[in-house]
C-alpha positions as CSV (number, residue, x, y, z in Angstrom):
1,M,0.0,0.0,0.0
2,S,1.3,3.5,-0.9
3,N,1.9,6.1,1.7
4,Q,1.2,8.8,-0.9
5,K,-1.7,11.0,0.1
6,N,-4.1,12.4,-2.5
7,K,-6.5,15.2,-1.8
8,I,-10.2,15.3,-2.7
9,P,-10.9,19.1,-2.9
10,A,-14.4,19.2,-1.6
11,V,-17.1,16.7,-0.6
12,Y,-20.6,17.9,0.0
13,L,-22.9,15.9,2.2
14,N,-26.6,15.9,2.8
15,D,-27.7,16.9,6.3
16,E,-28.4,13.4,7.5
17,T,-25.0,12.1,6.5
18,H,-23.3,15.2,7.9
19,Q,-25.0,14.9,11.3
20,A,-24.2,11.2,11.5
21,M,-20.5,11.8,10.7
22,K,-20.4,14.7,13.1
23,K,-21.8,12.6,15.9
24,W,-19.6,9.5,15.1
25,S,-16.4,11.7,14.9
26,Q,-17.2,13.1,18.3
27,Y,-17.7,9.6,19.8
28,Q,-14.4,8.5,18.2
29,G,-12.6,11.6,19.4
30,T,-11.5,12.6,16.0
31,T,-12.2,15.2,13.3
32,M,-14.7,14.8,10.5
33,P,-12.0,14.9,7.8
34,K,-10.0,12.2,9.6
35,L,-13.2,10.1,10.1
36,A,-14.0,10.5,6.4
37,Q,-10.5,9.4,5.5
38,M,-10.7,6.4,7.7
39,L,-14.1,5.3,6.4
40,L,-13.0,5.7,2.8
41,E,-9.8,3.8,3.3
42,E,-11.7,1.0,5.1
43,M,-13.9,0.8,1.9
44,Q,-11.0,0.5,-0.5
45,P,-11.1,-3.4,-0.7
46,V,-14.8,-3.3,-1.3
47,L,-14.4,-0.6,-4.0
48,E,-11.7,-2.7,-5.7
49,Q,-14.1,-5.6,-5.8
50,L,-16.9,-3.4,-7.2
51,I,-14.6,-2.3,-10.0
52,E,-13.5,-5.9,-10.7
53,T,-17.2,-7.0,-10.8
54,Y,-18.2,-4.1,-13.1
55,E,-15.3,-4.8,-15.5
56,E,-16.3,-8.5,-15.6
57,I,-19.9,-7.5,-16.5
58,L,-18.7,-5.0,-19.1
59,A,-16.5,-7.7,-20.7
60,G,-19.6,-9.8,-21.2
61,N,-19.1,-12.3,-18.5
62,D,-22.0,-13.9,-16.7
63,K,-23.6,-11.1,-14.6
64,N,-25.0,-13.4,-11.9
65,K,-21.7,-15.2,-11.5
66,A,-19.9,-11.9,-11.2
67,L,-22.4,-10.6,-8.6
68,N,-22.2,-13.9,-6.7
69,K,-18.4,-13.5,-6.6
70,L,-18.9,-9.9,-5.4
71,L,-21.1,-11.1,-2.6
72,A,-18.8,-13.9,-1.6
73,K,-15.8,-11.5,-1.5
74,G,-17.8,-9.0,0.6
75,L,-18.7,-11.7,3.1
76,S,-15.0,-12.8,3.2
77,L,-13.9,-9.3,3.8
78,A,-16.4,-8.9,6.6
79,A,-15.3,-12.1,8.2
80,E,-11.7,-11.0,8.1
81,K,-12.6,-7.7,9.7
82,L,-14.6,-9.4,12.4
83,T,-11.7,-11.8,13.1
84,E,-9.3,-8.8,13.3
85,D,-11.6,-7.0,15.7
86,D,-12.0,-10.1,17.9
87,E,-8.2,-10.6,18.0
88,E,-7.7,-6.9,18.9
89,A,-10.3,-7.1,21.7
90,E,-8.7,-10.3,23.1
91,D,-5.2,-8.6,23.0
92,A,-6.6,-5.6,24.9
93,T,-8.2,-7.9,27.5
94,D,-5.0,-10.0,27.8
95,N,-2.9,-6.9,28.3
96,G,-5.3,-5.7,31.0
97,K,-4.9,-8.9,33.1
98,S,-2.7,-8.9,36.1
99,G,-1.1,-11.8,37.6
């Protein structure tokens, strides 16, 4: 993964999205731009899979097969993220134990 940072000049949000991001950034103790960056970077693997699926369909490949592959990959990514989160929670619990 590249460490190069690319800027998006402006993003305009509807009120509902803006309020949700504002509240979540407060809960997370971060700024809205940093939260937006984190959310978009977390989406990168999903975006890559959407692009791959779209390109398969444009190439004339079986649409249902491509969409099923997208769904399977999405579930796989979600499972990986849940496993990472579980391991981080276990590590935090283990580090808090005395004895």
